[in-house]
C-alpha positions in Angstrom: 0.0 0.0 0.0 3.0 2.3 0.2 3.6 2.1 -3.5 2.7 5.2 -5.5 -0.5 5.1 -7.5 1.5 5.4 -10.7 3.2 2.0 -10.0 -0.1 0.2 -10.0 -0.8 -2.0 -13.1 -3.6 -0.9 -15.4 -7.1 -2.1 -14.5 -8.1 -3.2 -18.0 -6.8 -4.3 -21.4 -7.7 -3.0 -24.9 -9.5 -6.3 -25.5 -11.6 -6.0 -22.3 -12.5 -2.4 -23.0 -13.3 -3.1 -26.7 -15.5 -6.1 -25.7 -17.5 -4.0 -23.2 -17.9 -1.2 -25.8 -19.1 -3.7 -28.5 -21.6 -5.3 -26.1 -22.9 -1.9 -24.9 -23.4 -0.6 -28.4 -25.2 -3.8 -29.5 -27.6 -4.5 -26.6 -27.7 -1.1 -24.9 -27.0 0.3 -21.5 -29.6 -1.6 -19.4 -28.6 -5.2 -20.4 -24.9 -4.3 -20.4 -25.1 -3.1 -16.8 -25.9 -6.7 -15.8 -22.2 -7.5 -16.6 -21.1 -5.1 -13.9 -22.0 -7.5 -11.2 -19.5 -10.3 -12.2 -16.9 -7.7 -13.2 -17.2 -6.0 -9.8 -17.0 -9.4 -8.1 -13.8 -10.3 -10.0 -12.2 -6.9 -9.3 -13.0 -7.1 -5.6 -11.7 -10.6 -5.2 -8.7 -10.3 -7.5 -7.3 -6.9 -6.7 -6.2 -7.0 -3.1 -4.5 -3.6 -2.8 -7.5 -1.8 -4.3 -9.9 -3.7 -2.1 -7.9 -2.8 1.0 -7.7 0.8 -0.1 -11.4 0.9 -0.6 -12.1 -0.5 2.8 -9.7 2.0 4.5 -11.2 5.0 2.7 -14.8 3.9 3.4 -14.1 3.4 7.1 -12.9 7.0 7.1 -15.8 8.6 5.2 -18.6 6.4 6.7 -17.3 6.8 10.3 -17.4 3.0 10.9 -15.6 -0.1 9.9 -16.4 -0.8 6.2 -18.0 -4.1 5.4 -17.5 -6.3 2.4 -20.8 -5.1 0.8 -19.6 -1.5 1.2 -16.5 -2.3 -0.8 -18.5 -4.1 -3.4 -20.9 -1.2 -3.8 -17.9 1.2 -4.0 -16.3 -0.8 -6.9 -19.7 -1.3 -8.6 -20.3 2.5 -8.7 -16.8 3.0 -10.2 -17.6 0.3 -12.8 -20.9 1.9 -13.6 -19.3 5.3 -14.4 -16.7 3.7 -16.6 -19.5 2.0 -18.6 -21.4 5.2 -18.9 -18.5 6.8 -20.7 -19.4 4.7 -23.7 -22.8 6.3 -23.9 -21.8 9.8 -22.8 -19.0 10.1 -25.3 -21.2 8.4 -27.9 -23.6 11.4 -27.6 -26.4 9.5 -26.0 -27.1 12.1 -23.3 -30.8 11.4 -23.5 -30.2 8.2 -21.5 -29.2 10.2 -18.4 -30.9 12.4 -15.9 -28.3 15.2 -15.6 -29.0 17.7 -12.9 -26.9 20.8 -13.0 -26.2 23.2 -10.1 -24.1 26.4 -10.1 -23.4 26.5 -13.8 -24.6 30.1 -13.9 -21.3 31.2 -12.3 -19.4 29.4 -15.0 -21.5 30.9 -17.8 -21.1 34.4 -16.5 -17.3 34.1 -17.0 -17.7 32.5 -20.4 -20.1 35.1 -21.6 -17.5 37.8 -20.7 -15.0 36.0 -22.9 -12.8 35.2 -19.8 -10.9 32.1 -19.5 -11.6 29.9 -16.5 -9.8 27.0 -14.7 -12.0 24.2 -13.5 -10.4 22.0 -11.0 -11.9 18.5 -10.7 -10.8 15.3 -8.9 -11.2 11.6 -8.8 -14.5 12.0 -7.0 -17.3 11.2 -9.4 -17.2 11.1 -13.2 -15.0 13.7 -14.9 -16.4 12.5 -18.2 -19.9 13.7 -17.4 -18.4 17.2 -16.7 -16.9 17.1 -20.2 -20.4 16.8 -21.6 -21.2 20.3 -20.4 -19.6 21.6 -23.6 -22.0 19.5 -25.6 -25.1 20.9 -23.8 -23.6 24.4 -23.7 -22.1 25.2 -27.1 -20.8 28.6 -25.9 -18.4 26.8 -23.6 -15.1 26.2 -25.2 -13.6 23.3 -23.2 -10.0 22.1 -23.0 -9.0 19.2 -20.7 -5.5 18.7 -19.3 -4.8 14.9 -19.3 -1.7 12.7 -19.3 -2.6 10.6 -22.4 0.4 8.3 -21.7 -1.3 6.7 -18.8 -3.8 3.8 -19.4 -3.4 4.0 -23.2 -6.1 1.3 -23.6 -8.8 3.4 -22.1 -7.5 6.6 -23.8 -7.7 4.9 -27.2 -11.2 3.7 -26.6 -12.4 7.1 -25.5 -10.7 8.7 -28.5 -12.4 6.3 -30.9 -15.8 7.0 -29.3 -15.6 10.7 -29.8 -12.7 12.1 -31.8 -14.0 15.6 -31.3 -13.6 15.3 -27.6 -10.1 13.9 -28.0 -9.1 17.1 -29.9 -9.8 19.2 -26.8 -7.1 17.5 -24.8 -4.0 19.3 -23.6 -1.4 16.7 -23.1 0.0 17.0 -19.5 2.9 14.8 -20.4 4.7 17.6 -22.2 7.4 19.6 -20.5 6.4 22.2 -17.9 6.9 25.4 -19.9 5.1 24.0 -22.9 2.2 22.9 -20.8 1.9 26.2 -19.0 2.0 28.0 -22.4 -0.7 25.7 -23.8 -3.0 26.4 -20.8 -2.3 30.1 -21.0 -3.2 30.2 -24.7 -6.4 28.4 -24.0 -7.5 30.7 -21.2 -6.5 33.8 -23.2 -8.9 32.5 -25.9 -11.7 32.4 -23.3 -11.7 28.6 -22.8 -12.7 26.6 -19.8 -9.6 24.5 -18.9 -10.3 21.5 -16.8 -7.8 19.4 -14.8 -7.8 17.0 -11.9 -5.9 18.3 -8.9 -6.2 15.7 -6.2 -3.2 13.4 -6.9 0.5 14.0 -6.3 3.0 12.9 -8.9 6.0 11.3 -7.2 8.8 13.8 -6.9 6.6 16.8 -7.5 5.8 19.7 -5.1 3.0 19.0 -2.7 1.6 20.2 0.6 -0.4 18.3 3.3 -4.0 19.2 4.3 -6.5 17.8 6.8 -8.8 15.5 5.0 -11.1 12.8 6.4 -9.1 12.4 9.6 -5.6 12.3 7.9 -3.1 14.6 6.3 -2.6 13.5 2.7 -0.6 15.6 0.3 -2.1 17.6 -2.6 -0.2 19.0 -5.5 0.8 22.7 -5.5 1.4 23.1 -9.2 -2.2 23.8 -10.2 -2.6 26.6 -7.7 0.7 28.2 -8.8 -0.5 28.1 -12.4 -3.8 29.7 -11.3 -1.8 32.5 -9.5 0.2 33.2 -12.6 -2.7 33.2 -15.0 -4.9 35.3 -12.8 -8.1 33.7 -14.0 -11.1 32.5 -12.0 -10.9 29.0 -10.5 -14.1 26.9 -10.2 -14.5 23.5 -8.7 -16.5 20.9 -10.7 -18.0 17.5 -9.5 -19.9 15.0 -11.6 -21.4 12.8 -8.9 -23.2 9.5 -9.8 -26.4 9.0 -7.8 -27.3 5.6 -9.2 -29.5 4.5 -12.1 -29.5 7.2 -14.8 -28.8 10.2 -12.5 -25.7 12.4 -12.3 -25.4 15.6 -10.4 -23.2 18.2 -12.0 -22.0 20.7 -9.4 -20.1 23.8 -10.0 -18.9 26.3 -7.4 -16.7 29.3 -7.5 -13.5 28.7 -5.5 -11.7 32.0 -6.1 -12.1 34.7 -8.7 -8.4 35.4 -8.7 -5.8 33.5 -6.7 -2.9 35.6 -5.6 0.2 34.0 -4.1 2.8 36.5 -3.0 6.4 35.2 -3.0 7.0 36.5 0.6 4.0 34.6 1.9 4.0 31.7 -0.5 4.0 28.9 2.0 1.2 30.4 4.1 -0.9 31.3 1.1 -0.6 27.8 -0.4 -1.3 26.2 2.9 -4.6 28.1 3.2 -5.6 27.5 -0.4 -5.0 23.8 -0.4 -6.8 23.4 2.9 -9.8 25.2 1.5 -9.8 22.9 -1.4 -9.4 19.8 0.8 -12.4 21.1 2.9 -14.6 21.3 -0.2 -13.4 17.9 -1.5 -14.2 16.4 2.0 -17.7 18.0 1.9 -18.6 16.4 -1.4 -16.9 13.0 -0.5 -19.1 12.8 2.6 -22.1 13.7 0.4 -21.4 11.0 -2.2 -19.0 8.5 -0.4 -19.1 5.8 -3.0 -17.9 8.2 -5.7 -14.3 8.2 -4.5 -12.2 6.6 -7.3 -8.7 6.8 -5.8 -8.2 3.1 -5.2 -4.8 3.3 -3.5 -3.6 4.5 -0.1 -4.4 8.2 -0.6 -3.2 9.0 3.0 0.1 7.3 2.7 2.8 10.0 2.3 4.5 9.7 -1.0 8.2 8.8 -0.4 9.2 11.0 -3.3 6.9 13.9 -2.7 8.7 17.2 -2.4 8.0 19.3 0.7 6.7 22.7 0.0 9.7 24.4 1.7 11.9 22.7 -0.9 9.6 23.4 -3.8 11.0 25.6 -6.7 10.0 29.2 -7.1 6.7 29.7 -9.0 8.4 31.9 -11.6 10.9 29.1 -12.3 10.7 26.4 -15.0 9.3 23.9 -12.6 6.1 25.8 -12.2 4.3 23.3 -14.3 7.1 20.8 -14.3 5.0 18.2 -12.7 2.0 16.7 -14.4 -1.0 18.8 -13.4 -3.4 16.0 -13.6 -2.9 12.5 -12.4 -2.8 9.8 -14.9 -5.3 6.9 -14.8 -4.4 3.4 -13.8 -5.9 0.9 -11.5 -5.7 3.5 -8.7 -8.8 5.0 -10.3 -9.7 6.0 -13.8 -10.3 9.5 -15.1 -12.8 11.3 -13.1 
């Protein structure tokens, strides 16, 4: 459990993802969902580290020792959101009951032609948030993702919707290039979305109180926000079971400012505020947590904030801004 999430093997092969996609497209969402029961059972039985991580997390968020059925439900919810990507990216939004809250704050910024950063997490479905751009054509969406992680799933999603694939900003490029790509997008008035809850080994991070522990959160996204001086919103696509997803948007900060002389104090406060909001939504939708690794185990290679490089330096975006997707939890 002390291994970094990036060292976990992928949770599915090209053949497995392709087979599920074919079945889903032939028989539809309802019958295909029946396959989730044996798939979930296999995953719970065969993937010991993820099973133990699920139990540890659920015990924290539920406030009691997690039972086997809790773990099964947790993995089943995760599997359901993975399956739903086939239909979401396939443009079949009519199959879902999407309830949106707080989108007015986002649209106000977009209508002014101002770029926005939307920070998401591995809580709920990030894919359903991407569908906002389909429903709201005025939203120009760009998504920061490391396409090198879990190539099997990445290729499947690209095949389902090549248009969505073109919106991706590859987080695997070097830091200055990544920062420039994000700046170009926000300068053009785009909504740039990224996941900000996972720490890449060897990248700057800072601890925060979260569900009874002090896990580390990456500092790079917040430093990027302070340089670009654009509004930061939080986005959560929470699966409520059946056909229902709740899309929640909330303004986090209209303009993050981090002064060099008070950098550590400012980052500490910002990251704790983010952890508080993440905790709020995790308690509200406990089975939507898709970090299937020991999130609270300090990363041996994480860089302490006091040793982190200056935000004006080349390492500002030197780390991947969004965690890749492996067995530790797929994208969003």
